[in-house]
VMD Tcl script that draws the C-alpha trace (Angstrom):
set ca {
  {65.51 -25.82 -2.35}
  {64.17 -27.56 0.81}
  {63.30 -24.44 2.41}
  {61.28 -23.64 -0.63}
  {59.30 -26.62 -0.52}
  {58.85 -26.31 3.29}
  {57.70 -22.95 3.06}
  {55.29 -24.17 0.21}
  {53.81 -26.96 2.86}
  {53.17 -24.48 5.63}
  {51.55 -21.96 3.04}
  {48.96 -24.77 1.87}
  {48.51 -25.68 5.59}
  {47.61 -22.41 6.73}
  {45.58 -21.01 3.75}
  {42.28 -22.31 4.85}
  {42.76 -20.04 7.92}
  {44.64 -17.19 6.33}
  {41.62 -17.27 3.87}
  {38.50 -17.80 6.42}
  {36.20 -15.05 6.37}
  {34.77 -13.63 10.00}
  {31.35 -12.03 11.26}
  {31.81 -8.28 11.48}
  {28.54 -7.52 13.03}
  {24.75 -8.29 13.41}
  {21.59 -6.60 12.90}
  {18.27 -7.38 14.32}
  {15.05 -6.09 12.47}
  {11.63 -6.86 13.79}
  {8.44 -6.38 12.45}
  {4.98 -6.99 13.97}
  {4.81 -10.63 11.93}
  {8.73 -11.54 11.52}
  {12.18 -11.11 12.30}
  {15.40 -10.39 9.75}
  {18.47 -11.29 11.14}
  {21.73 -9.80 9.22}
  {24.93 -11.11 9.82}
  {27.54 -8.58 8.06}
  {30.19 -11.24 6.62}
  {33.74 -10.22 5.25}
  {33.08 -12.66 2.08}
  {30.42 -14.94 0.85}
  {29.02 -17.01 3.69}
  {29.35 -20.81 2.91}
  {26.50 -22.23 5.14}
  {24.14 -24.89 5.83}
  {20.80 -24.35 7.41}
  {20.25 -26.95 10.43}
  {17.11 -26.30 12.11}
  {16.43 -29.06 15.04}
  {13.09 -27.72 16.46}
  {10.70 -24.56 15.85}
  {12.23 -22.50 18.88}
  {16.02 -22.95 17.92}
  {17.42 -22.28 14.17}
  {20.80 -23.61 14.08}
  {23.25 -22.37 10.81}
  {26.49 -23.80 10.05}
  {29.24 -21.79 8.31}
  {32.17 -23.96 7.27}
  {34.31 -21.07 5.78}
  {34.24 -18.79 9.40}
  {36.35 -19.94 12.20}
  {36.59 -17.13 14.40}
  {33.42 -17.71 17.51}
  {32.76 -14.26 17.41}
  {29.71 -12.13 16.66}
  {31.04 -8.72 16.42}
  {28.89 -5.59 17.09}
  {25.09 -6.41 17.70}
  {22.12 -3.62 16.90}
  {18.48 -4.16 17.33}
  {16.40 -6.67 19.17}
  {13.16 -8.61 18.92}
  {10.51 -10.19 20.89}
  {10.84 -13.39 18.93}
  {14.47 -13.47 19.44}
  {16.07 -14.82 22.51}
  {19.35 -15.03 22.08}
  {22.26 -15.73 19.36}
  {24.86 -18.07 20.54}
  {27.84 -18.90 18.28}
  {30.58 -21.83 19.09}
  {33.44 -22.91 17.30}
  {33.03 -26.71 15.51}
  {35.65 -29.41 16.11}
  {38.63 -30.18 13.53}
  {38.44 -26.46 11.74}
  {35.00 -27.28 10.37}
  {33.72 -23.81 10.89}
  {31.01 -22.31 13.72}
  {27.57 -23.04 14.57}
  {25.27 -20.35 14.77}
  {22.40 -20.95 17.20}
  {19.47 -18.84 17.31}
  {17.00 -19.20 19.97}
  {13.50 -17.89 19.97}
  {10.36 -17.08 22.41}
  {8.13 -18.73 20.26}
  {8.05 -21.11 17.10}
  {8.61 -19.61 13.78}
  {9.64 -20.64 10.00}
  {12.85 -19.90 8.97}
  {14.56 -19.15 5.23}
  {18.33 -18.30 4.96}
  {20.15 -16.76 2.15}
  {23.07 -14.95 1.25}
  {22.82 -11.14 -0.19}
  {25.97 -9.79 -2.43}
  {27.54 -6.33 -1.55}
  {25.24 -3.47 -2.08}
  {25.76 0.59 -2.05}
  {25.71 0.37 1.71}
  {26.55 -2.91 2.96}
  {29.00 -5.47 2.15}
  {28.49 -9.47 2.13}
  {25.36 -10.64 4.07}
  {24.10 -13.67 5.66}
  {20.46 -13.25 6.03}
  {17.96 -15.13 8.08}
  {14.11 -14.59 7.91}
  {11.94 -15.83 10.69}
  {7.88 -15.76 10.38}
  {6.32 -15.70 13.67}
  {3.70 -18.61 13.35}
  {1.90 -16.81 16.08}
  {1.24 -13.62 14.35}
  {0.51 -15.54 10.90}
  {-2.28 -17.50 12.82}
  {-3.82 -14.34 14.33}
  {-3.52 -12.51 11.24}
  {-5.45 -15.48 9.33}
  {-8.70 -14.57 11.59}
  {-11.20 -12.76 9.68}
  {-11.24 -9.20 10.65}
  {-14.37 -7.95 12.93}
  {-17.52 -6.51 11.57}
  {-16.89 -2.71 11.24}
  {-17.38 -0.97 14.31}
  {-20.48 0.75 14.24}
  {-21.27 4.05 16.18}
  {-24.87 5.90 16.79}
  {-25.50 7.56 13.34}
  {-22.79 5.23 11.06}
  {-19.41 4.56 11.38}
  {-15.87 5.77 10.69}
  {-14.46 6.25 6.86}
  {-11.25 4.39 7.20}
  {-8.38 5.67 5.51}
  {-4.97 3.25 5.84}
  {-1.55 5.19 5.53}
  {1.35 3.27 4.22}
  {4.55 4.58 4.89}
  {7.05 3.33 2.08}
  {9.73 1.50 2.82}
  {11.41 0.82 6.38}
  {13.89 -1.30 8.42}
  {16.45 -2.78 6.61}
  {15.37 -1.00 3.42}
  {15.67 2.74 3.56}
  {14.29 3.34 0.33}
  {16.04 6.24 -1.80}
  {19.01 8.09 -0.11}
  {19.49 11.86 -0.74}
  {22.77 13.44 -1.52}
  {23.14 14.43 1.75}
  {21.91 11.11 3.54}
  {18.42 11.46 4.09}
  {16.51 8.43 4.15}
  {13.10 7.94 2.45}
  {11.74 5.74 4.88}
  {12.14 8.77 7.39}
  {10.56 10.88 5.51}
  {7.62 8.88 4.45}
  {6.96 7.99 8.02}
  {7.18 11.97 8.96}
  {4.37 12.37 6.64}
  {2.03 9.80 7.26}
  {2.41 10.26 11.05}
  {1.54 13.80 10.69}
  {-1.64 12.92 7.89}
  {-2.79 10.22 10.43}
  {-2.80 13.08 12.98}
  {-5.18 15.33 10.84}
  {-7.48 12.60 9.62}
  {-7.68 11.56 13.11}
  {-9.16 15.04 14.31}
  {-11.81 15.34 11.60}
  {-15.33 13.89 13.03}
  {-16.35 10.78 10.99}
  {-12.66 9.79 9.89}
  {-10.27 7.42 11.19}
  {-6.56 6.59 10.08}
  {-4.19 3.75 10.30}
  {-0.94 3.00 9.66}
  {0.25 -0.18 7.70}
  {3.74 0.26 9.77}
  {3.89 2.28 13.35}
  {7.86 2.07 13.20}
  {10.92 1.37 11.70}
  {10.51 -2.00 10.46}
  {9.97 -3.55 6.98}
  {6.44 -4.68 5.03}
  {6.81 -6.50 1.69}
  {4.56 -4.11 -0.69}
  {2.25 -7.27 -1.82}
  {1.52 -7.35 2.27}
  {0.74 -4.03 2.57}
  {-2.71 -4.09 0.90}
  {-3.70 -7.08 3.11}
  {-3.07 -5.01 6.05}
  {-5.00 -2.28 4.64}
  {-8.02 -4.67 3.78}
  {-7.34 -6.22 7.92}
  {-8.05 -2.40 9.06}
  {-10.95 -2.47 6.91}
  {-9.92 0.41 4.94}
  {-12.17 2.63 2.40}
  {-8.65 3.98 0.94}
  {-4.92 3.05 0.86}
  {-2.61 6.01 0.36}
  {0.98 4.88 0.10}
  {3.65 7.92 0.74}
  {6.88 7.83 -1.02}
  {9.96 9.92 -1.82}
  {11.04 9.53 -5.66}
  {14.58 9.23 -6.86}
  {16.74 9.11 -10.23}
  {20.03 9.82 -11.59}
  {18.88 13.37 -12.85}
  {19.34 15.69 -9.55}
  {17.89 18.24 -11.66}
  {14.25 16.38 -11.35}
  {11.87 17.31 -9.01}
  {8.45 17.87 -7.99}
  {5.48 15.65 -6.57}
  {3.32 13.03 -8.70}
  {0.67 10.74 -7.57}
  {0.45 6.82 -9.19}
  {-2.64 4.80 -9.49}
  {-2.92 1.02 -10.48}
  {-2.32 0.42 -14.24}
  {-5.26 -1.63 -15.61}
  {-2.79 -4.19 -17.34}
  {-1.41 -5.16 -13.80}
  {-4.56 -5.16 -12.26}
  {-5.91 -7.69 -14.69}
  {-2.87 -10.09 -14.20}
  {-4.04 -9.80 -10.34}
  {-7.52 -10.48 -10.91}
  {-6.22 -13.66 -12.78}
  {-3.65 -14.56 -9.87}
  {-6.38 -14.10 -7.26}
  {-9.11 -16.40 -8.80}
  {-6.29 -19.48 -8.75}
  {-6.06 -18.70 -4.99}
  {-9.71 -20.11 -3.64}
  {-8.43 -18.80 -0.26}
  {-8.64 -14.80 -1.03}
  {-12.26 -14.98 -2.57}
  {-13.83 -14.78 0.55}
  {-11.68 -11.60 1.39}
  {-12.05 -9.99 -1.77}
  {-15.96 -10.63 -2.30}
  {-17.24 -11.09 1.26}
  {-20.58 -13.00 1.16}
  {-20.60 -13.15 -2.46}
  {-17.43 -15.99 -1.87}
  {-19.52 -18.50 0.28}
  {-21.54 -19.18 -2.83}
  {-19.20 -19.37 -5.44}
  {-15.74 -20.52 -4.08}
  {-16.35 -24.31 -4.06}
  {-17.50 -24.48 -7.73}
  {-15.10 -24.30 -10.68}
  {-17.95 -23.36 -12.80}
  {-18.63 -20.03 -11.47}
  {-15.20 -19.17 -12.28}
  {-16.47 -16.47 -14.60}
  {-18.76 -15.20 -11.85}
  {-16.23 -14.46 -9.82}
  {-14.24 -12.94 -12.33}
  {-16.96 -10.48 -12.96}
  {-17.57 -10.01 -9.29}
  {-13.89 -8.77 -9.22}
  {-13.88 -6.93 -12.27}
  {-16.76 -4.68 -10.94}
  {-15.07 -4.15 -7.66}
  {-11.84 -3.31 -9.52}
  {-13.46 -1.14 -11.93}
  {-14.98 0.93 -8.57}
  {-11.61 0.79 -6.91}
  {-9.59 2.22 -10.17}
  {-12.26 5.08 -10.86}
  {-12.15 5.76 -7.20}
  {-8.29 5.80 -7.21}
  {-8.40 8.40 -10.09}
  {-10.72 10.85 -8.87}
  {-8.80 10.92 -5.69}
  {-5.20 11.14 -7.30}
  {-6.81 14.48 -9.18}
  {-7.98 15.88 -5.76}
  {-4.59 15.31 -4.28}
  {-2.28 16.61 -7.11}
  {-4.71 20.03 -7.03}
  {-4.38 20.34 -3.38}
  {-0.57 19.63 -3.63}
  {0.30 21.75 -6.38}
  {-0.88 24.53 -3.69}
  {2.58 23.65 -1.93}
  {5.26 22.35 -4.06}
  {5.97 21.97 -7.67}
  {4.26 19.08 -9.44}
  {6.63 16.72 -11.74}
  {3.26 15.46 -13.43}
  {-0.11 17.26 -13.53}
  {-2.06 14.19 -14.42}
  {-2.18 10.83 -12.23}
  {0.20 8.13 -13.80}
  {-0.51 4.59 -14.05}
  {1.86 2.13 -12.81}
  {2.04 -1.48 -12.04}
  {2.94 -0.99 -8.22}
  {2.50 -4.17 -6.09}
  {1.38 -1.87 -3.14}
  {-1.63 -0.85 -5.69}
  {-2.61 -4.07 -6.74}
  {-5.77 -4.62 -4.32}
  {-8.76 -4.85 -6.21}
  {-11.61 -3.83 -4.01}
  {-9.45 -1.11 -1.82}
  {-8.97 2.17 -3.97}
  {-5.51 2.89 -3.61}
  {-3.07 5.82 -4.85}
  {0.61 6.33 -4.54}
  {2.09 9.72 -3.59}
  {5.44 10.62 -4.41}
  {6.16 13.73 -2.08}
  {9.26 14.89 -4.03}
  {12.55 14.01 -5.66}
  {14.93 13.14 -2.84}
  {17.67 13.04 -5.07}
  {17.36 16.68 -5.89}
  {19.64 18.14 -3.47}
  {17.37 21.38 -2.80}
  {14.03 19.17 -2.52}
  {16.05 16.69 -0.25}
  {16.51 20.16 2.21}
  {12.57 20.71 2.03}
  {11.57 16.87 2.50}
  {13.25 16.57 5.49}
  {12.08 19.90 6.89}
  {9.07 19.32 9.61}
  {7.44 22.36 8.16}
  {7.22 21.06 4.49}
  {6.10 17.69 5.83}
  {3.51 19.43 7.38}
  {2.36 21.21 4.39}
  {2.15 18.24 2.29}
  {0.07 16.08 5.04}
  {-2.30 19.26 4.96}
  {-2.41 19.22 1.15}
  {-3.46 15.22 0.94}
  {-5.80 15.50 4.31}
  {-7.62 18.28 2.26}
  {-7.98 16.04 -0.91}
  {-9.16 13.24 1.11}
  {-11.88 15.24 3.08}
  {-13.00 16.72 -0.13}
  {-13.58 13.62 -1.48}
  {-15.43 11.96 1.09}
  {-17.71 14.61 1.82}
  {-18.57 14.62 -1.69}
  {-19.04 10.93 -2.19}
  {-19.05 8.94 1.47}
  {-19.88 5.33 1.86}
  {-23.54 4.63 2.41}
  {-23.31 3.33 5.73}
  {-20.85 6.19 7.11}
  {-21.92 8.87 9.59}
  {-20.85 11.48 7.10}
  {-23.43 10.06 4.44}
  {-26.48 9.59 7.26}
  {-25.35 13.23 8.48}
  {-25.73 14.58 4.86}
  {-28.82 12.61 4.09}
  {-30.40 14.10 7.13}
  {-29.42 17.79 5.74}
  {-31.42 19.67 3.28}
  {-30.39 19.90 -0.09}
  {-29.63 23.05 -1.81}
  {-30.79 22.13 -5.40}
  {-29.49 25.46 -6.76}
  {-25.76 24.64 -5.90}
  {-26.51 21.02 -6.73}
  {-27.48 22.36 -10.29}
  {-24.36 24.42 -10.81}
  {-22.16 21.95 -9.85}
  {-19.40 21.02 -12.43}
  {-20.17 17.79 -13.84}
  {-17.57 15.11 -14.46}
  {-18.31 11.66 -16.21}
  {-15.81 8.83 -15.43}
  {-14.94 6.38 -17.72}
  {-12.02 3.79 -17.87}
  {-9.82 3.53 -20.83}
  {-8.50 0.94 -22.50}
  {-6.21 -2.00 -21.42}
  {-2.91 -0.41 -20.26}
  {-4.49 2.98 -19.33}
  {-5.85 4.52 -16.35}
  {-9.14 5.70 -15.67}
  {-9.56 9.47 -17.26}
  {-12.07 12.38 -16.09}
  {-13.67 14.57 -18.57}
  {-14.89 17.68 -16.65}
  {-17.79 19.77 -18.20}
  {-18.44 23.41 -18.25}
  {-20.92 24.53 -15.33}
  {-24.01 25.89 -16.58}
  {-24.91 29.46 -16.61}
  {-26.30 30.96 -13.18}
  {-29.12 32.78 -15.56}
  {-30.84 29.26 -15.97}
  {-30.57 25.65 -14.73}
  {-27.93 22.91 -15.47}
  {-29.56 20.75 -18.26}
  {-29.95 16.83 -17.61}
  {-26.55 15.13 -19.09}
  {-28.43 12.51 -21.35}
  {-26.13 9.78 -22.88}
  {-27.11 7.09 -25.13}
  {-29.21 5.01 -22.22}
  {-30.74 8.06 -20.58}
  {-34.24 8.83 -20.99}
  {-35.75 12.20 -19.53}
  {-39.41 12.75 -19.62}
  {-41.40 16.28 -19.75}
  {-39.70 19.12 -17.93}
  {-41.99 18.42 -14.92}
  {-41.31 14.73 -14.71}
  {-37.74 12.88 -13.53}
  {-34.94 11.36 -15.76}
  {-34.02 8.05 -15.51}
  {-30.39 6.65 -16.23}
  {-30.24 3.17 -16.89}
  {-26.55 1.52 -15.31}
  {-23.52 0.86 -17.95}
  {-20.66 -1.29 -17.22}
  {-17.86 0.29 -15.38}
  {-20.52 3.36 -13.96}
  {-20.45 4.00 -10.47}
  {-23.09 5.65 -7.97}
  {-20.25 8.49 -7.31}
  {-19.34 8.84 -10.95}
  {-23.20 9.37 -11.63}
  {-23.84 11.70 -8.90}
  {-20.94 14.08 -10.17}
  {-22.39 13.50 -13.71}
  {-25.50 14.72 -12.67}
  {-24.58 17.71 -10.59}
  {-25.86 15.92 -7.27}
  {-24.74 14.76 -4.13}
  {-24.12 11.28 -3.62}
  {-26.50 11.16 -0.68}
  {-29.42 12.48 -2.62}
  {-28.92 10.19 -5.42}
  {-28.77 7.06 -3.02}
  {-31.83 8.27 -1.04}
  {-33.86 9.02 -3.85}
  {-33.84 5.63 -5.34}
  {-33.64 3.97 -1.86}
  {-30.51 2.45 -1.98}
  {-29.13 0.25 0.84}
  {-25.52 0.64 -0.27}
  {-23.29 2.13 -3.14}
  {-23.23 -0.88 -5.16}
  {-25.16 -0.49 -8.22}
  {-25.38 -3.12 -11.11}
  {-25.44 -3.19 -14.87}
  {-28.76 -2.59 -16.36}
  {-30.42 -1.39 -13.20}
  {-32.73 1.61 -13.83}
  {-32.17 5.19 -11.68}
  {-34.50 7.79 -10.87}
  {-32.59 11.14 -11.20}
  {-34.46 14.06 -9.45}
  {-35.41 17.24 -11.06}
}
mol new
graphics top color blue
foreach p $ca { graphics top sphere $p radius 0.5 }
foreach p [lrange $ca 0 end-1] q [lrange $ca 1 end] { graphics top cylinder $p $q radius 0.2 }
display resetview
């Protein structure tokens, strides 16, 4: 009996030591403005964050006794060193993360997932990088004859977030980066175009921050590249997503509550309205008009991308799909999300990791983007000014299929109605709506701008190059206002 009690006492005495967890490995994931340090632990870490100064972050872990960090991988310019020491009296260990400059820290635990066990995560936001990002971007770089059209390419996922994983272990983040780099190379070879990447290597960016990066690059369009995945491995094919109007309206409300974002989204208009609560409705009107244009443009680009991708791969959806995805939320930048295929499908996984198929996908997206901006270039771009100087082939313009873009009600996207081209034997008639007045056969037509209409949409409606409509009305930009009267060339 005495021996039994002695064994029980020993068991109680050594139970904490036997139950203590340990750190198996440390993974460092850097990005341009932050670094994530992940401690892989055998069980859930019981920790306390003790930050003594901005360049040393301390974590006290009470249920770990071993002063070992295990295998370490990755490095960051922000993280100088990671030290660990055992606390006296079996109180656990103290982790000391030494930094090269000031950072804001946040710690939390993550439960086991498909690929990882228990994790203690330390996120370090680079204060210096944040301050640099807060500086307004410089004016658009100009060159003789106009600026380049800037396209931001967003390679989905990255870093500690691999995205979807194929049956044979292919990571979505690797596919998206490969396609994005190939698309960037194609765009940068084209005169009048410039491509920028939201991420340039394997690191993670929050989806909500990706449009901000595109805005800082002064992008005319954001293309986010992804690869789909579902439990049904038979699903296959590409699709293109655009912003849901319901999500867009919600974003407007959120942005109106954050005054500091007005100057980013509204440009010079923000300087007039940012300090007056009474101008809230004016701000909403300006943002609504900006979002209307962005959504209409995004839908037009999405249809072109689907048309071109349908030539190189199967399409899962033949029309653009509306979604409330964070990466599409910017009301001032037309945005699309391209799902290159289903990485969960074994056959398509094999194609998606093939360099030749990646190049075909990049070629298709590039052709669509080039077609769109050739038809509707920004007014101050080199491409627009080059087209404005060239003679217009009116016969070709008259026989161009007309398309009128209109925005559907809440919860839907922008839809485009195609009209049949005119017969070659006679010129195309002028398309007249309720507010379009046409004079005699020899006189010009006029159009009164309605809510939701854009210059690019009207150019297509009347079968004219956008530059011709702009020059004919002596417009200095592509912006048009509700109630404005435009003269339409015969």
